[in-house]
N, C-alpha and C positions, 0 to 999 in steps of 0.2 A: 612247631605250626605256627610262630609268628611270626619267620620265613616267609607261609603261603599269603596269609595274611596282609602282612607286606605289599608284596608281589601283585595282589588280586588287586589290592585298593589304589598302586603306582599302573597296571591294568585299566580298572575302572576312570583313573583323573587321563588320561590318557589315552584313554577312549570317549571321554566328556571333551575334549582341549579336541582333538583330530573332529570329532561333528560339528562342533562349535567351528573352527575355521572350511571346511566342507560348505554349512549351510550359509555362511555370509559371504563365504565366491558366490556359490548358487545367487545369489541375494544378487550379488554386485551384478552376474551377466544378466539379470531378468532388465532389472535398470539397465542395463548399456541399448541392450537387444530392445527394450521398449523405446528408449532412447531412440534409439536409430530407425527403427520404427515409423516413427512418428517424427521425425525431422526427413523419411523419407517419402512420407504421404504427403507432406504439405509441398514441400518439395513438386510432387506431380502435380498440388492441388494450384497450386500458384498458374503453373504452365496453363495445366485446363482452363482457368479462368482468363491467362490472357488466352487464350487461342479463343476461347468465346466471345467475347466481346474485342473487336477491332474500334472501335471506337466509344469513347467513352458514353455510355448510357444516359440523352438527358429523362432530367429530372431532381426529383431534389433526394440526398443518398436516406434521408433520414424516413422514406415514404410520409412524410408530410402535407398531410392536404390544405392547403391554404385559401380562405375562405373570402374572396373579395366580392363584397356588391359588384356590381356591374354600376357605374355612370348614364344618367339617362344624360344623352342629349338632345335641346331643344333646339332645331334653327330657330336664329333670328331673320324675321325678317325682313327686307332692308324698304323705308318707307323712299 
């Protein structure tokens, strides 16, 4: 009976090791797939944005509104 228990414990440990390796390999594959999809998305996004703006847009990049008071110029009357 002790040989049967030893065999079953060895089989259980082997199953746990194989399951852990398979799970880790699956996580690595999912990470690689996500990174490559992100790279492809960024590549096409930059191509699309370059096609969209053929010239640099006018204005400020931070969308800042500069409020400068207007200067009033009074014409001087020459005597």
